[in-house]
C-alpha positions as a Markdown table, in Angstrom:
| # | Residue | x | y | z |
|---|---|---|---|---|
| 1 | Met | 29.5 | -130.2 | -73.7 |
| 2 | Glu | 31.7 | -127.3 | -72.5 |
| 3 | Thr | 30.7 | -126.6 | -68.9 |
| 4 | Ile | 30.1 | -123.1 | -68.0 |
| 5 | Tyr | 29.0 | -122.8 | -64.7 |
| 6 | Gln | 29.9 | -125.5 | -62.1 |
| 7 | Arg | 26.9 | -125.0 | -59.4 |
| 8 | Val | 23.6 | -124.2 | -60.6 |
| 9 | Ala | 19.9 | -124.3 | -60.0 |
| 10 | Gly | 16.7 | -124.3 | -62.0 |
| 11 | Leu | 13.6 | -123.3 | -60.2 |
| 12 | Asp | 10.0 | -124.3 | -61.8 |
| 13 | Ile | 7.7 | -121.8 | -59.8 |
| 14 | His | 4.4 | -123.1 | -59.3 |
| 15 | Lys | 1.4 | -121.0 | -57.0 |
| 16 | Ala | 1.4 | -124.0 | -53.9 |
| 17 | Asn | 5.4 | -124.9 | -54.7 |
| 18 | Ile | 8.8 | -124.5 | -56.3 |
| 19 | Val | 10.4 | -127.7 | -58.2 |
| 20 | Val | 14.3 | -126.9 | -57.8 |
| 21 | Cys | 17.0 | -128.7 | -59.6 |
| 22 | Leu | 20.2 | -128.5 | -58.2 |
| 23 | Arg | 23.4 | -129.4 | -60.7 |
| 24 | Lys | 27.0 | -129.3 | -59.5 |
| 25 | Met | 30.0 | -130.6 | -61.0 |
| 26 | Ser | 32.2 | -133.0 | -58.9 |
| 27 | Pro | 35.9 | -132.9 | -59.3 |
| 28 | Asp | 36.1 | -136.2 | -61.1 |
| 29 | Gly | 33.9 | -134.1 | -63.7 |
| 30 | Ser | 30.5 | -136.1 | -63.4 |
| 31 | Val | 27.4 | -133.9 | -62.8 |
| 32 | Glu | 25.4 | -134.5 | -59.6 |
| 33 | Glu | 21.5 | -133.9 | -59.9 |
| 34 | Asp | 19.3 | -133.4 | -56.9 |
| 35 | Val | 15.5 | -132.3 | -57.2 |
| 36 | Arg | 13.9 | -130.8 | -54.2 |
| 37 | Thr | 10.1 | -129.2 | -53.8 |
| 38 | Phe | 9.9 | -126.6 | -51.6 |
| 39 | Ala | 6.3 | -124.5 | -50.6 |
| 40 | Thr | 5.7 | -120.9 | -51.3 |
| 41 | Met | 5.3 | -120.0 | -47.8 |
| 42 | Thr | 7.9 | -117.6 | -46.1 |
| 43 | Asp | 9.7 | -120.1 | -43.8 |
| 44 | Glu | 9.9 | -122.6 | -46.7 |
| 45 | Leu | 11.5 | -120.0 | -49.0 |
| 46 | Leu | 14.0 | -119.0 | -46.5 |
| 47 | Ala | 14.6 | -123.1 | -46.5 |
| 48 | Leu | 15.3 | -122.6 | -50.3 |
| 49 | Cys | 17.4 | -119.7 | -50.0 |
| 50 | Asp | 19.8 | -121.7 | -47.4 |
| 51 | Cys | 19.7 | -124.6 | -49.5 |
| 52 | Leu | 21.3 | -122.6 | -52.4 |
| 53 | Ser | 23.6 | -121.1 | -49.9 |
| 54 | Gln | 24.6 | -124.7 | -48.4 |
| 55 | Gln | 24.9 | -126.0 | -52.0 |
| 56 | Arg | 27.1 | -122.7 | -52.7 |
| 57 | Val | 24.8 | -122.3 | -56.3 |
| 58 | Thr | 26.6 | -119.5 | -58.2 |
| 59 | His | 23.5 | -119.1 | -60.7 |
| 60 | Val | 19.6 | -119.6 | -60.4 |
| 61 | Ala | 17.5 | -119.7 | -63.5 |
| 62 | Met | 13.7 | -119.3 | -62.6 |
| 63 | Glu | 10.6 | -120.3 | -64.9 |
| 64 | Ser | 7.4 | -118.8 | -64.4 |
| 65 | Thr | 4.1 | -117.5 | -65.9 |
| 66 | Gly | 2.9 | -114.8 | -64.6 |
| 67 | Val | 4.1 | -112.5 | -61.3 |
| 68 | Leu | 4.8 | -116.1 | -59.1 |
| 69 | Trp | 8.6 | -115.4 | -59.6 |
| 70 | Lys | 8.1 | -112.1 | -57.5 |
| 71 | Pro | 8.2 | -113.2 | -53.9 |
| 72 | Ile | 10.8 | -115.8 | -54.7 |
| 73 | Trp | 13.3 | -113.4 | -56.8 |
| 74 | Asn | 12.7 | -111.1 | -53.7 |
| 75 | Ile | 13.8 | -113.4 | -50.8 |
| 76 | Leu | 16.9 | -114.6 | -53.1 |
| 77 | Glu | 18.0 | -111.2 | -54.6 |
| 78 | Gly | 20.1 | -111.0 | -50.7 |
| 79 | Asn | 21.8 | -114.6 | -51.8 |
| 80 | Glu | 25.2 | -114.8 | -53.4 |
| 81 | Ser | 23.7 | -116.5 | -56.4 |
| 82 | Gln | 23.0 | -114.7 | -59.9 |
| 83 | Leu | 19.6 | -114.8 | -60.6 |
| 84 | Gln | 18.0 | -115.0 | -63.9 |
| 85 | Leu | 14.3 | -115.0 | -64.9 |
| 86 | Val | 13.4 | -117.2 | -68.1 |
| 87 | Asn | 10.7 | -117.5 | -70.3 |
| 88 | Ala | 9.3 | -120.6 | -71.0 |
| 89 | Arg | 7.1 | -119.5 | -73.6 |
| 90 | Glu | 9.9 | -118.1 | -75.5 |
| 91 | His | 11.9 | -121.4 | -75.3 |
| 92 | His | 9.1 | -123.0 | -76.5 |
| 93 | Gln | 8.4 | -121.1 | -79.4 |
| 94 | Phe | 11.9 | -121.3 | -80.4 |
| 95 | Met | 12.0 | -125.2 | -80.2 |
| 96 | Leu | 8.5 | -125.0 | -82.1 |
| 97 | Glu | 10.0 | -123.2 | -84.9 |
| 98 | Gln | 12.9 | -125.7 | -84.9 |
| 99 | Leu | 10.9 | -128.5 | -85.1 |
| 100 | Met | 8.5 | -127.2 | -88.0 |
| 101 | Asp | 11.8 | -126.1 | -89.9 |
| 102 | His | 13.0 | -129.8 | -89.5 |
| 103 | Leu | 9.5 | -131.2 | -90.6 |
| 104 | Ala | 9.4 | -128.7 | -93.6 |
| 105 | Met | 13.1 | -130.2 | -94.4 |
| 106 | Leu | 11.7 | -133.6 | -94.1 |
| 107 | Glu | 9.0 | -133.0 | -96.3 |
| 108 | Glu | 11.1 | -131.8 | -99.0 |
| 109 | Gln | 13.1 | -135.1 | -98.6 |
| 110 | Ile | 10.3 | -136.9 | -99.2 |
| 111 | Thr | 8.9 | -134.9 | -102.2 |
| 112 | Arg | 12.8 | -135.6 | -103.8 |
| 113 | Phe | 12.5 | -139.3 | -103.2 |
| 114 | Thr | 9.0 | -139.7 | -104.2 |
| 115 | Asp | 9.8 | -137.7 | -107.6 |
| 116 | Arg | 13.0 | -140.1 | -107.9 |
| 117 | Ile | 11.0 | -143.1 | -107.8 |
| 118 | Thr | 8.5 | -141.9 | -110.0 |
| 119 | Glu | 11.1 | -141.3 | -112.6 |
| 120 | Ala | 12.6 | -144.5 | -111.4 |
| 121 | Leu | 9.5 | -146.7 | -112.5 |
| 122 | Arg | 7.9 | -144.6 | -115.7 |
| 123 | Pro | 9.8 | -147.0 | -117.9 |
| 124 | Phe | 7.5 | -150.0 | -116.2 |
| 125 | Leu | 4.3 | -148.2 | -114.9 |
| 126 | Asp | 2.7 | -145.4 | -117.4 |
| 127 | Lys | -0.3 | -142.8 | -116.3 |
| 128 | Glu | -3.0 | -145.1 | -117.3 |
| 129 | Thr | -1.9 | -148.3 | -115.6 |
| 130 | Phe | -1.0 | -146.3 | -112.3 |
| 131 | Asp | -4.7 | -144.8 | -112.4 |
| 132 | Arg | -6.3 | -148.1 | -112.8 |
| 133 | Leu | -4.7 | -149.5 | -109.9 |
| 134 | Asp | -5.1 | -146.2 | -107.7 |
| 135 | Ala | -8.9 | -146.9 | -108.6 |
| 136 | Ile | -8.9 | -150.2 | -106.6 |
| 137 | Pro | -10.1 | -149.9 | -102.9 |
| 138 | Gly | -7.2 | -150.2 | -100.5 |
| 139 | Val | -4.4 | -149.7 | -103.3 |
| 140 | Asn | -2.7 | -146.5 | -102.7 |
| 141 | Arg | 0.6 | -145.0 | -104.7 |
| 142 | Val | 3.5 | -146.7 | -102.4 |
| 143 | Thr | 1.6 | -150.0 | -102.5 |
| 144 | Ile | 1.5 | -149.7 | -106.6 |
| 145 | Glu | 4.9 | -148.3 | -106.4 |
| 146 | Asn | 6.2 | -151.3 | -104.2 |
| 147 | Val | 4.5 | -154.1 | -106.5 |
| 148 | Val | 5.9 | -152.6 | -109.5 |
| 149 | Ala | 9.4 | -152.2 | -108.3 |
| 150 | Gln | 9.6 | -155.6 | -106.9 |
| 151 | Asn | 7.7 | -157.6 | -109.8 |
| 152 | Trp | 8.8 | -155.6 | -113.0 |
| 153 | Cys | 11.9 | -153.8 | -112.2 |
| 154 | Gly | 15.3 | -154.9 | -113.6 |
| 155 | His | 13.1 | -158.5 | -115.4 |
| 156 | Glu | 13.0 | -156.8 | -118.9 |
């Protein structure tokens, strides 16, 4: 993965505290990570600002629901870091869409495999026999396919 920024911070803003993840790249290319928590009182917010300055953080991403981010933004705005407000809901929506697309692709693959298995077993298992076996309690399509494949396929 290409490093875009050498020194960054992510802020997860809550009503009573702010969780800060500082990440900086060392000269050897390794990434150092430091997670700290600050209260939301003014003196702690000023300490957060000092911390970001001391760590020479160039970019800060804040995540918050509602308006909790506004006082933090106001205090950090005078800092030399570039501030960015990110919306976790939009990211979560994007991730959910990606997962749903992946699930649809997997379901399509399962359907293709199921169709192929059904076609391969057709010479060994007619619909009437399948329906009789499927009526047995505890026996399902997968069980029937496995038993037929292990016992009759290739033993003509």
